C-alpha positions in Angstrom: 42.1 16.3 -51.5 42.5 14.0 -54.5 41.2 16.5 -57.0 43.6 19.2 -55.7 46.6 16.8 -55.8 45.8 15.7 -59.4 45.7 19.3 -60.7 48.9 20.1 -59.0 50.6 16.9 -60.4 49.5 17.8 -63.9 51.0 21.3 -63.4 54.3 19.9 -62.1 54.5 17.4 -65.0 54.2 20.2 -67.6 57.4 22.0 -66.2 60.8 21.7 -67.9 63.1 21.7 -64.9 64.1 23.4 -61.6 63.3 27.0 -61.5 60.9 26.9 -64.5 57.4 28.4 -64.3 54.1 26.5 -64.4 50.9 28.2 -65.7 47.9 27.2 -63.6 45.4 29.6 -65.1 45.0 32.5 -67.3 47.9 34.8 -66.7 49.1 32.8 -63.6 52.8 31.9 -63.6 54.0 30.1 -60.4 57.5 28.8 -59.5 57.6 25.0 -59.2 59.2 25.1 -55.8 56.6 27.6 -54.4 53.8 25.4 -55.9 55.3 22.2 -54.3 55.5 23.9 -50.9 52.0 25.3 -51.2 50.7 21.9 -52.2 52.4 20.1 -49.2 51.0 22.7 -46.8 47.5 22.3 -48.2 47.7 18.5 -47.9 48.9 18.7 -44.4 46.1 21.1 -43.4 43.5 18.8 -45.0 44.9 15.8 -43.3 44.8 17.5 -39.9 41.2 18.5 -40.6 40.3 14.9 -41.4 42.2 13.4 -38.4 40.7 16.0 -36.0 38.7 13.9 -33.3 34.9 14.6 -33.2 33.3 16.0 -30.1 32.4 13.6 -27.4 28.7 14.2 -28.1 29.1 13.2 -31.8 31.5 10.3 -31.2 29.6 8.7 -28.4 27.9 5.5 -29.8 24.2 5.1 -29.2 23.4 3.1 -26.1 20.7 0.6 -25.9 20.8 0.2 -22.2 18.0 1.4 -20.1 18.6 4.4 -18.0 19.7 3.6 -14.5 17.3 5.1 -12.0 18.7 6.6 -8.8 17.5 5.4 -5.4 15.5 8.6 -5.1 13.8 8.1 -8.4 12.7 4.5 -7.7 9.1 4.0 -6.3 9.2 2.9 -2.7 7.5 -0.4 -1.8 6.0 -0.9 1.7 4.7 -3.8 3.7 2.0 -3.7 6.4 2.9 -5.6 9.5 1.1 -6.6 12.7 2.7 -7.3 16.1 1.1 -9.4 18.8 1.4 -8.7 22.4 4.5 -10.9 22.4 6.3 -8.6 20.0 6.4 -10.8 16.9 5.9 -8.9 13.7 3.8 -10.7 11.0 3.2 -9.5 7.4 -0.4 -8.6 6.7 0.0 -7.4 3.1 3.1 -6.6 0.9 3.7 -4.7 -2.2 2.0 -1.6 -1.0 2.7 2.0 -2.0 3.3 5.0 0.2 -0.3 6.2 0.0 -3.5 4.2 -0.6 -6.2 2.1 1.1 -6.4 -1.5 2.1 -9.4 -3.5 3.2 -8.2 -6.0 5.7 -10.4 -8.7 7.3 -9.3 -9.4 10.9 -8.5 -13.2 11.1 -10.8 -15.1 13.4 -7.9 -16.8 15.1 -6.6 -13.6 16.6 -7.1 -13.2 20.4 -8.9 -10.2 21.6 -6.2 -7.8 22.7 -4.2 -4.7 21.8 -1.8 -5.1 18.8 0.7 -2.8 17.0 0.3 -2.0 13.3 3.0 -0.4 11.2 3.8 0.4 7.5 7.4 -0.3 6.8 9.4 0.6 3.7 11.3 -2.4 2.2 15.0 -1.8 2.3 14.8 1.2 4.7 16.6 0.7 8.0 15.0 3.6 9.7 12.7 3.0 12.7 9.1 2.9 11.6 6.4 4.3 13.9 3.7 1.7 15.1 0.2 2.4 16.0 -1.8 0.5 18.6 -5.1 -1.1 17.7 -7.6 -3.0 19.8 -9.2 -6.2 18.3 -12.3 -7.0 20.1 -15.6 -8.6 19.2 -18.8 -6.7 20.0 -22.3 -7.9 21.0 -25.3 -5.7 20.8 -29.0 -6.3 21.9 -31.6 -5.4 19.4 -34.5 -6.5 21.6 -35.5 -5.7 24.3 -34.7 -2.0 23.7 -36.1 1.3 25.1 -38.6 3.0 22.8 -38.8 6.7 23.0 -37.2 6.5 26.4 -39.8 4.1 27.8 -38.7 1.0 29.7 -40.3 -2.2 28.4 -42.9 -3.8 30.6 -43.4 -7.5 30.3 -46.0 -9.8 31.9 -45.0 -12.8 33.9 -45.8 -16.0 32.1 -46.0 -14.4 28.6 -43.5 -15.0 25.6 -41.3 -12.4 24.3 -38.5 -12.2 21.7 -34.9 -11.6 22.7 -32.6 -10.7 19.9 -28.9 -9.9 19.6 -26.2 -9.4 17.0 -22.4 -10.0 17.1 -19.6 -8.3 15.2 -16.5 -10.4 15.3 -15.5 -14.0 15.4 -17.4 -15.4 18.4 -18.3 -18.9 17.8 -21.2 -19.3 20.2 -22.9 -17.4 23.1 -25.0 -18.0 26.1 -28.0 -16.1 27.2 -28.8 -15.2 30.8 -31.2 -13.0 32.6 -30.1 -10.9 35.7 -32.3 -9.5 38.4 -31.8 -6.0 39.9 -30.2 -7.8 42.9 -27.4 -9.3 40.7 -28.7 -12.8 40.6 -28.3 -14.6 37.2 -30.7 -17.2 35.7 -29.3 -19.1 32.7 -31.7 -19.2 29.8 -29.8 -21.1 27.0 -26.3 -21.8 25.9 -24.5 -22.7 22.7 -26.5 -20.2 20.7 -25.6 -18.5 17.4 -23.3 -15.4 17.7 -26.2 -13.4 16.2 -29.8 -14.7 16.6 -33.1 -14.6 18.4 -34.7 -16.5 21.2 -38.3 -16.7 22.3 -38.3 -16.5 26.1 -41.2 -17.4 28.3 -41.1 -15.5 31.6 -41.1 -18.0 34.3 -44.1 -17.9 36.5 -42.0 -18.2 39.6 -40.2 -14.9 38.8 -41.0 -11.9 41.1 -42.1 -8.6 39.9 -39.1 -6.2 39.5 -36.4 -5.1 37.1 -34.4 -7.5 35.0 -31.8 -7.4 32.1 -30.5 -9.9 29.6 -26.9 -10.7 28.9 -25.2 -12.5 26.1 -21.5 -13.5 26.3 -19.1 -15.9 24.7 -17.8 -19.1 26.2 -14.6 -17.4 27.6 -16.7 -14.5 28.9 -14.3 -12.1 27.2 -17.2 -10.6 25.2 -20.4 -9.6 26.9 -23.2 -7.2 26.5 -26.4 -6.3 28.4 -29.8 -5.3 27.3 -31.8 -2.4 28.8 -33.8 -3.0 32.0 -37.2 -4.8 31.6 -39.8 -4.4 34.3 -41.8 -7.7 35.0 -45.2 -7.4 36.3 -48.1 -9.6 37.1 -50.4 -9.7 34.2 -53.6 -7.7 34.5 -56.8 -9.6 34.8 -58.8 -9.8 31.6 
C-alpha cells in the first residue's frame, strides 16, 4: 500500500494542472482525475482486506487450560461396603475401580452371622445390589480319621493322638468325647484353636463307639470326628 501510494503521488506531482495527462509508463497517458479515482479505490480495497477479521480458528488465542472431561469420560471410583445384621454399612475398602480383585481379611471381632456386601460407585445415587455372605469359623478333625474307609479301633487304656485345625478367629476350644448313646465326657478345655492332644482312653470306658468334638466357648462353632470303636486290648 505504501509503495503504490508513493508511485501515484510522484505521478500526480509531475502534472501541470487539472485535465493534464500523466505518463506512468512507456506509452501510458492517464488523466489525473481518473488516476486519483483509481488510486482511492485501490487504497480502499487494500484497507478492507487488511481490516477483514480472521476466521475464528485463526483468531482464537491458544489456551493453556486442561481439557475438561465430561462425566462419562471420568474413571468411576467405587467403595466396598459391608452391612451387619443391624443394617449399618461400613466401608471395607475405598478407591476401587469397576473391575479388579481385593484380598480382604475378615476381622476377628466380627460375629459369626450373615452379612451383606456391596460395591458402590461414589457419587452415584442409584441403588446398588448387595450380596449375602456368611462369616463363620470352621473346625476340622485331622485325627482320628477314617483310612481307606476303615473305622479306627482303639484299645482301652492306650494313648492316642487327637488333632484338629481351626480356620477363623476362635480364641480357644474345648475337647470332649461322646458315646454312641449321646453321653459326653469332657477331656480338656482352654485349648488352642488348632492343636493336638494325647488322650489316654480311660479304663472305665466300655467297649463301643465314640466320637470326639471340639467347640468354642460360645458353642457357635463345633465339629465332630469320625467314629472310633473302643475295645478291650487283646492279651499279649
